[in-house]
N, C-alpha and C positions, 0 to 999 in steps of 0.2 A: 247887467243881471245878472244873480246868483242862479247855482243849479237848482236851487230849492225853488228861487220863485219860477225858473223854467216848468219846472215838472206841474207846478204849480197850475202855471197858464195853459199846458198839455190838456188839462182835467177839464176845460172846459172848450178845445175844441168838438170840430165836427168830426165824421169819421171819415170824410173826404180831406179835412184838413190834417187831421193825422196821418192819411196819406201822403201826404205833398212833405210832411215833415220826416216821415220814414224814407222818403226816398232821397230827399236831401242829403239825409244824414248816410247812408248807403253811398253817397257819391261821396260824400267829405270821405269816408271813411274804406273806398277803395272797396268797399263789397257791393258792387253794382246786383241786383236784384236779377238780369241775366247770366250769373255769376253763380251755378248750383253746386260748386266746391264749398261745401263746407271749411274743409282745413284750407284751401285756401283764403278764405279770409280770416279762417283765426288766425293763419303766417299773419297777413296783412296786421290785424290788430296786437298782435307781437309785438311786431316790424315798429308802428305807431306807439308803444307803450301802453296800450290803454291792458294788454294780456299779461299779467308777470311770467307766466306758464303755458304752457297746449297738455293739457291731462292725456293720457290716453286712456279708453274705454276700459273698464277689466272683458277678464278673455274668458273668464270662469266666474259660475255665478259664485256669490256668496255663502260659506257652509253656513249647518242649520236648517233647521226650520221655520221659513218665514211667512206662516198662516197666522193670521188677526186672531187671538184669544178673544174672550169675551171675560169682561169683565162688570161686576156689579157695584154701584153707587155712581158720584157724579163721572164725569167724564174729564179723563188725567188733562187736559188744557183745560179744561176749566180751573183745579185743582192747582194745576201749577199757577194761572193767572189771581186767583184771589191769595197764593202765598206770595206771593211779590207784592201785594199792596200792604 
């Protein structure tokens, strides 16, 4: 079964079945739900080869004003979609 087929099958699961799948994946990957250490989970995924590297979070905010601006016309996302067609 391919990854694509598995992902399609997941769409048809009930919430309870999704929870069972999640628990099975956590056991398989070594990230047990009782382990609250995100760093330990990432280390395990790195050891398994599922992560290429563990990036450290930014300690300082990005420079510049990050306030959204108002623009007129179509939303940018819609313009990008139209250009790609």
